[in-house]
KOLMARNU-24757 format. One line per 10 residues: number of its first residue (from 1); their letters; for each residue z, x, y of C-alpha. Coordinates in nm, 3 decimals. Layout:
// KOLMARNU-24757
NUM> a> Z X Y; ...
This chain:
// KOLMARNU-24757
1> mtgaraeaay> 0.000 0.000 0.000; 0.085 0.284 0.236; -0.249 0.450 0.166; -0.439 0.131 0.249; -0.249 0.092 0.576; -0.315 0.454 0.671; -0.683 0.420 0.591; -0.709 0.102 0.797; -0.528 0.261 1.090; -0.750 0.567 1.067
11> srslaafrtp> -1.064 0.348 1.064; -0.946 0.165 1.375; -0.878 0.497 1.545; -1.224 0.628 1.457; -1.385 0.312 1.596; -1.185 0.346 1.918; -1.287 0.708 1.967; -1.653 0.614 1.921; -1.640 0.395 2.233; -1.782 0.545 2.554
21> tlgllhgrqa> -1.440 0.516 2.719; -1.258 0.755 2.487; -1.578 0.956 2.444; -1.566 1.029 2.814; -1.196 1.115 2.820; -1.214 1.322 2.500; -1.514 1.531 2.608; -1.483 1.890 2.722; -1.645 1.806 3.056; -1.422 1.503 3.114
31> pfviaalsml> -1.241 1.650 3.421; -1.570 1.704 3.603; -1.708 1.364 3.499; -1.397 1.182 3.620; -1.389 1.380 3.945; -1.757 1.322 4.018; -1.746 0.950 3.940; -1.434 0.899 4.149; -1.606 1.070 4.443; -1.929 0.875 4.404
41> fsperpavpv> -1.785 0.525 4.361; -1.511 0.336 4.541; -1.419 -0.030 4.601; -1.623 -0.015 4.923; -1.913 0.159 4.748; -1.970 -0.008 4.410; -2.339 0.091 4.396; -2.495 0.426 4.490; -2.870 0.485 4.537; -3.007 0.704 4.260
51> adahaevaea> -3.139 0.970 4.499; -2.803 0.992 4.681; -2.612 1.018 4.352; -2.834 1.303 4.232; -2.787 1.488 4.559; -2.408 1.443 4.569; -2.361 1.549 4.205; -2.582 1.854 4.265; -2.372 1.944 4.568; -2.050 1.913 4.367
61> ldelrsaghd> -2.196 2.130 4.090; -2.300 2.403 4.334; -1.958 2.400 4.502; -1.765 2.432 4.175; -1.999 2.697 4.038; -1.968 2.904 4.353; -1.587 2.874 4.324; -1.597 3.025 3.974; -1.515 2.716 3.770; -1.829 2.756 3.557
71> dddrripsgs> -1.658 2.956 3.282; -1.739 3.008 2.916; -1.565 2.686 2.810; -1.859 2.491 2.953; -1.633 2.256 3.145; -1.898 2.226 3.417; -2.226 2.076 3.290; -2.546 2.274 3.323; -2.865 2.142 3.476; -2.948 1.967 3.801
81> grevcrtwak> -2.776 1.664 3.948; -3.057 1.442 3.823; -3.027 1.570 3.466; -2.649 1.526 3.468; -2.670 1.166 3.597; -2.940 1.079 3.344; -2.716 1.214 3.068; -2.425 1.001 3.188; -2.651 0.694 3.191; -2.759 0.761 2.830
91> qgwlvqqidd> -2.395 0.797 2.723; -2.308 0.458 2.872; -2.105 0.567 3.173; -2.359 0.473 3.439; -2.582 0.167 3.462; -2.915 0.171 3.646; -3.014 -0.140 3.838; -3.253 -0.255 4.111; -3.078 -0.391 4.421; -3.302 -0.503 4.709
101> dvevyrlsah> -3.594 -0.297 4.575; -3.371 0.015 4.559; -3.275 0.180 4.229; -2.898 0.230 4.217; -2.626 0.349 3.982; -2.320 0.139 3.898; -2.018 0.225 3.687; -2.015 0.074 3.341; -1.708 -0.109 3.215; -1.622 0.194 2.998
111> avealeitgr> -1.636 0.429 3.297; -1.421 0.195 3.506; -1.165 0.179 3.228; -1.163 0.559 3.192; -1.107 0.599 3.567; -0.819 0.350 3.551; -0.656 0.535 3.261; -0.691 0.864 3.445; -0.558 0.713 3.766; -0.252 0.568 3.596
121> tgggrtrvsn> -0.183 0.893 3.408; -0.233 1.113 3.711; -0.034 0.885 3.938; 0.291 0.942 3.758; 0.481 0.810 3.459; 0.468 0.435 3.403; 0.819 0.299 3.443; 0.979 0.004 3.267; 1.081 -0.150 3.595; 1.265 -0.470 3.677
131> srvrtlldav> 0.946 -0.605 3.836; 0.735 -0.544 3.528; 0.990 -0.698 3.294; 1.032 -0.996 3.525; 0.653 -1.042 3.532; 0.654 -1.051 3.153; 0.947 -1.294 3.140; 0.790 -1.519 3.405; 0.463 -1.525 3.214; 0.642 -1.614 2.888
141> erladeaead> 0.850 -1.879 3.061; 0.543 -2.031 3.229; 0.358 -2.036 2.897; 0.654 -2.201 2.723; 0.680 -2.458 3.002; 0.309 -2.544 2.987; 0.321 -2.567 2.606; 0.628 -2.793 2.609; 0.526 -3.150 2.523; 0.878 -3.306 2.526
151> pikriarlta> 0.931 -3.482 2.865; 1.311 -3.455 2.840; 1.307 -3.077 2.791; 1.056 -3.030 3.072; 1.263 -3.240 3.310; 1.573 -3.039 3.217; 1.389 -2.710 3.288; 1.259 -2.833 3.623; 1.605 -2.962 3.716; 1.760 -2.623 3.641
161> erdaidaeil> 1.498 -2.451 3.857; 1.565 -2.693 4.140; 1.944 -2.637 4.116; 1.891 -2.259 4.130; 1.671 -2.295 4.439; 1.923 -2.523 4.608; 2.204 -2.275 4.532; 2.000 -1.990 4.684; 1.934 -2.198 4.995; 2.304 -2.272 5.037
171> rvqadgtvtv> 2.392 -1.904 4.990; 2.146 -1.791 5.255; 2.268 -2.059 5.493; 2.629 -1.953 5.439; 2.569 -1.577 5.472; 2.307 -1.597 5.746; 2.137 -1.285 5.609; 1.900 -1.192 5.328; 1.970 -0.882 5.123; 1.656 -0.677 5.058
181> ddeelyeeae> 1.648 -0.390 4.811; 1.371 -0.146 4.907; 1.372 0.007 4.560; 1.305 -0.328 4.394; 1.033 -0.407 4.649; 0.873 -0.072 4.575; 0.877 -0.153 4.203; 0.712 -0.487 4.283; 0.440 -0.308 4.481; 0.379 -0.067 4.192
191> nilhlarelp> 0.348 -0.360 3.954; 0.095 -0.527 4.185; -0.109 -0.206 4.195; -0.093 -0.184 3.816; -0.224 -0.539 3.780; -0.495 -0.487 4.041; -0.629 -0.175 3.869; -0.720 -0.380 3.563; -0.944 -0.623 3.751; -1.257 -0.407 3.811
201> adftrvaesl> -1.303 -0.330 3.440; -1.269 -0.701 3.356; -1.529 -0.798 3.615; -1.766 -0.525 3.497; -1.730 -0.639 3.136; -1.826 -0.995 3.236; -2.129 -0.866 3.428; -2.235 -0.646 3.136; -2.199 -0.935 2.890; -2.434 -1.138 3.112
211> kamqrdvvah> -2.682 -0.851 3.115; -2.661 -0.823 2.736; -2.730 -1.196 2.705; -3.024 -1.158 2.941; -3.174 -0.885 2.724; -3.121 -1.092 2.408; -3.285 -1.401 2.562; -3.587 -1.205 2.684; -3.622 -1.037 2.344; -3.609 -1.374 2.163
221> lrrderptge> -3.866 -1.521 2.404; -4.102 -1.228 2.355; -4.072 -1.236 1.976; -4.158 -1.607 1.986; -3.948 -1.669 1.675; -3.790 -1.989 1.803; -3.885 -2.259 2.058; -3.820 -2.168 2.420; -3.588 -2.466 2.473; -3.367 -2.365 2.183
231> vlreylqrak> -3.337 -2.008 2.315; -3.243 -2.130 2.664; -2.982 -2.375 2.527; -2.823 -2.092 2.332; -2.815 -1.877 2.646; -2.642 -2.150 2.846; -2.384 -2.203 2.571; -2.315 -1.829 2.547; -2.276 -1.806 2.925; -2.025 -2.092 2.910
241> dvmqstlegr> -1.836 -1.922 2.627; -1.813 -1.597 2.821; -1.635 -1.777 3.104; -1.396 -1.972 2.880; -1.333 -1.788 2.556; -1.263 -1.432 2.674; -0.988 -1.273 2.880; -1.246 -1.125 3.116; -1.413 -1.460 3.163; -1.085 -1.636 3.239
251> afagalrlig> -0.995 -1.359 3.484; -1.328 -1.411 3.656; -1.281 -1.788 3.664; -0.939 -1.745 3.826; -1.074 -1.501 4.080; -1.362 -1.735 4.157; -1.117 -2.015 4.230; -0.932 -1.777 4.461; -1.245 -1.668 4.645; -1.366 -2.027 4.663
261> dperidalae> -1.084 -2.105 4.907; -1.143 -1.904 5.228; -0.795 -1.984 5.357; -0.639 -1.844 5.039; -0.823 -1.511 5.057; -0.751 -1.481 5.431; -0.383 -1.545 5.361; -0.388 -1.283 5.084; -0.540 -1.020 5.314; -0.287 -1.103 5.586
271> qlhdllahpf> 0.007 -1.085 5.344; -0.103 -0.746 5.209; -0.141 -0.614 5.561; 0.204 -0.742 5.664; 0.369 -0.598 5.352; 0.256 -0.248 5.448; 0.458 -0.284 5.769; 0.788 -0.338 5.585; 1.036 -0.051 5.533; 0.981 -0.031 5.156
281> arhldptqra> 0.615 0.065 5.215; 0.726 0.415 5.323; 0.775 0.496 4.954; 0.401 0.445 4.893; 0.181 0.750 4.924; -0.143 0.728 5.129; -0.353 0.662 4.821; -0.128 0.376 4.711; -0.127 0.230 5.062; -0.507 0.232 5.078
291> efdaigrrve> -0.530 0.085 4.729; -0.271 -0.182 4.813; -0.457 -0.283 5.128; -0.792 -0.303 4.940; -0.677 -0.545 4.667; -0.841 -0.846 4.830; -1.164 -0.657 4.884; -1.159 -0.537 4.523; -1.138 -0.895 4.398; -1.425 -1.000 4.626
301> lgveevlaaq> -1.645 -0.714 4.509; -1.574 -0.794 4.144; -1.673 -1.157 4.189; -1.986 -1.054 4.381; -2.082 -0.823 4.095; -2.056 -1.101 3.836; -2.241 -1.351 4.055; -2.515 -1.094 4.118; -2.546 -1.041 3.741; -2.576 -1.419 3.693
311> rrashvitgq> -2.845 -1.448 3.961; -3.035 -1.150 3.819; -3.022 -1.291 3.466; -3.143 -1.632 3.584; -3.426 -1.472 3.785; -3.542 -1.254 3.495; -3.525 -1.536 3.242; -3.703 -1.779 3.476; -3.981 -1.527 3.535; -4.013 -1.465 3.163
321> vkthdplrdr> -4.036 -1.839 3.088; -4.302 -1.888 3.358; -4.520 -1.596 3.249; -4.459 -1.613 2.874; -4.777 -1.713 2.691; -4.743 -1.678 2.311; -5.115 -1.735 2.251; -5.216 -1.465 2.497; -4.957 -1.224 2.358; -5.084 -1.278 2.004
331> qiddllrdvi> -5.442 -1.228 2.118; -5.348 -0.900 2.286; -5.157 -0.787 1.976; -5.455 -0.870 1.753; -5.690 -0.685 1.985; -5.468 -0.376 1.987; -5.443 -0.383 1.607; -5.821 -0.404 1.578; -5.863 -0.112 1.815; -5.608 0.100 1.628
341> sglhrwaqaa> -5.764 0.012 1.289; -6.111 0.100 1.417; -5.980 0.428 1.553; -5.826 0.513 1.216; -6.150 0.433 1.033; -6.352 0.640 1.277; -6.110 0.934 1.252; -6.138 0.942 0.873; -6.518 0.971 0.874; -6.584 1.159 1.199
351> psnatvdpvr> -6.600 1.542 1.205; -6.324 1.738 1.371; -6.538 1.831 1.671; -6.666 1.478 1.733; -6.634 1.335 2.081; -6.577 0.977 2.187; -6.760 0.831 2.484; -6.510 0.644 2.700; -6.568 0.279 2.787; -6.625 0.296 3.161
361> slplidlgrl> -6.698 -0.074 3.207; -6.673 -0.388 2.999; -6.999 -0.563 2.899; -7.088 -0.894 3.058; -7.166 -1.203 2.857; -7.378 -1.499 2.958; -7.194 -1.806 2.837; -7.423 -2.064 2.993; -7.258 -2.397 3.055; -6.906 -2.418 2.916
371> rqtvgdvrpp> -6.761 -2.736 2.776; -6.536 -2.896 3.036; -6.291 -3.064 2.800; -6.143 -2.924 2.484; -6.129 -3.255 2.299; -6.495 -3.351 2.359; -6.695 -3.202 2.070; -7.023 -3.357 2.185; -7.274 -3.123 2.352; -7.329 -3.170 2.725
381> gapapltdad> -7.603 -3.417 2.812; -7.754 -3.606 3.100; -7.534 -3.864 3.272; -7.584 -4.231 3.204; -7.845 -4.403 3.428; -7.722 -4.581 3.737; -7.721 -4.958 3.742; -7.949 -5.150 3.974; -7.815 -5.238 4.315; -7.869 -5.607 4.244
391> dveyleadsr> -7.621 -5.591 3.960; -7.341 -5.460 4.181; -7.078 -5.716 4.266; -6.864 -5.672 4.575; -6.528 -5.826 4.521; -6.429 -5.804 4.885; -6.670 -5.846 5.172; -6.438 -5.645 5.397; -6.484 -5.333 5.180; -6.860 -5.335 5.238
401> swggpryael> -6.827 -5.399 5.609; -6.660 -5.059 5.646; -6.933 -4.881 5.448; -7.240 -4.686 5.558; -7.534 -4.802 5.775; -7.713 -5.122 5.678; -8.056 -4.961 5.654; -8.238 -5.266 5.514; -8.120 -5.496 5.795; -8.190 -5.231 6.061
411> etyvaglgde> -8.546 -5.165 5.938; -8.619 -5.538 5.937; -8.481 -5.567 6.289; -8.681 -5.264 6.417; -9.003 -5.398 6.266; -8.988 -5.699 6.502; -8.933 -5.500 6.824; -9.299 -5.410 6.894; -9.473 -5.074 6.902; -9.218 -4.895 7.127
421> fdlaeafaha> -8.869 -4.985 7.242; -8.566 -4.836 7.415; -8.310 -4.757 7.150; -8.007 -4.844 7.364; -8.148 -5.188 7.459; -8.249 -5.254 7.099; -7.897 -5.169 6.974; -7.737 -5.387 7.244; -7.939 -5.694 7.132; -7.892 -5.636 6.758
431> pddtrrpvdl> -7.678 -5.881 6.551; -7.303 -5.819 6.559; -7.285 -5.714 6.193; -7.530 -5.424 6.263; -7.369 -5.296 6.583; -7.104 -5.082 6.415; -7.073 -4.710 6.510; -7.221 -4.615 6.173; -7.519 -4.850 6.235; -7.592 -4.661 6.558
441> vglleiahrn> -7.623 -4.347 6.347; -7.853 -4.531 6.104; -8.071 -4.656 6.392; -8.102 -4.301 6.525; -8.212 -4.187 6.178; -8.480 -4.454 6.162; -8.604 -4.366 6.513; -8.617 -3.997 6.424; -8.816 -4.074 6.109; -9.066 -4.300 6.288
451> gmnetdglst> -9.097 -4.068 6.586; -8.917 -4.079 6.919; -8.925 -3.931 7.268; -8.620 -3.817 7.463; -8.607 -3.859 7.842; -8.384 -3.714 8.113; -8.184 -4.033 8.144; -7.849 -4.119 7.985; -7.793 -4.430 7.777; -7.460 -4.597 7.701
461> vetlrpdgtt> -7.396 -4.847 7.424; -7.094 -5.041 7.308; -7.033 -5.060 6.933; -6.842 -5.332 6.751; -6.618 -5.245 6.458; -6.550 -5.489 6.171; -6.194 -5.545 6.295; -6.324 -5.658 6.634; -6.244 -5.343 6.832; -6.515 -5.175 7.042
471> rrfafvsvta> -6.606 -4.819 7.122; -6.855 -4.682 7.377; -7.101 -4.400 7.304; -7.332 -4.212 7.540; -7.649 -4.025 7.443; -7.977 -3.908 7.588; -8.219 -4.197 7.649; -8.457 -4.242 7.357; -8.788 -4.431 7.331; -8.856 -4.506 6.964
481> raaeedddd> -9.142 -4.648 6.760; -9.121 -4.939 6.525; -9.331 -4.775 6.252; -9.411 -4.423 6.132; -9.709 -4.247 6.281; -10.000 -4.199 6.041; -10.124 -3.841 5.987; -10.493 -3.799 6.083; -10.571 -3.533 5.825
């Protein structure tokens, strides 16, 4: 039994040391990696442009090498700043992203956790303080109270709390003073810093889980193994589970509720600022004071990181769904396979010194007239003949009255006007149903066809629309003929 327990413990230890977090801390170059990452990133600088990171790491390398720290133990990595940062990205300590069309580095959750462990270890021994024990007891008591389903017991607990508060109020009223222990307040501040240091890694883990889901969804969509709707439903369910079923997700949900209330976050920032003015704050070193004052900002940055990961995942998945075409992808895959197979066949038979003429342009193909509908298997043919005008039935007389010129009526009317006539006078004496604006255009067409002469005068006519409204038009005076002139050829 003891051997099985030892083997299980040893297996768990091996798995832990294979994680990037302990891999970073256990490496020979861990001091330089931790120092460089702590200089590059801060709560106010969560993302660093790739070019700036390469330059700053190169500068740190040159400074340490010139100071003689590049000894035989290889504690300072070799290579340029770019090579070092690329190595860290491959080992899972840095994450490359695109923010506003700029390529940046961000700390991975493993790197954040390693920095927290180093910060806690280097900041002094963790003490079993009154504040930390009270935090544990309060959490247990709150959990027991929320899990209690017996109304009588809950009422008794709440009554006891109320009696203790009333007793404290009476004591303060009687004494007139409040006793403050700076040592206990300092322990409380240390406990707050300890709790705040754990938030960035939790936020980063949530963001990285969203990125992992994004990669899985895109991979499933590209493989086309399942319907798109099923893949998207699974993604939404996994995103919901991340926010509800994990410690990191619940931490993010709580922080989101905090950030969602502007008054609450403003009050938090004001309280932190006021606490630094109290006497107990003199026990905090400058680093602790800066870290204490930046707690609110750290929470905001963590929430922004997760929300940015959500937006990025939604944008990538939406773009993939819009552009994903399984048929086209399969056609491209088949084409590439045919090309590779043809190349293999050619390479087997061709001599070693054979050359291949490159394809400089694709051939053109004359397809003629393409079928317009996929479902119509009949070949294209001539359209059906038009019906005679006499067979057309007009259901509403008003529809025809707003149509084009009445050429038949106008030609009959012009034929009775004599050899020559003034077009304006002829239009003015025409029947009302042929004095529309469009009939004036038709009359001008007939006059132009039969032959007409323009004079220097100006004619004005008044047209009558089917709805009874009128409109005046002016044009150059025209003398028209009632019939076409015969050619004397």
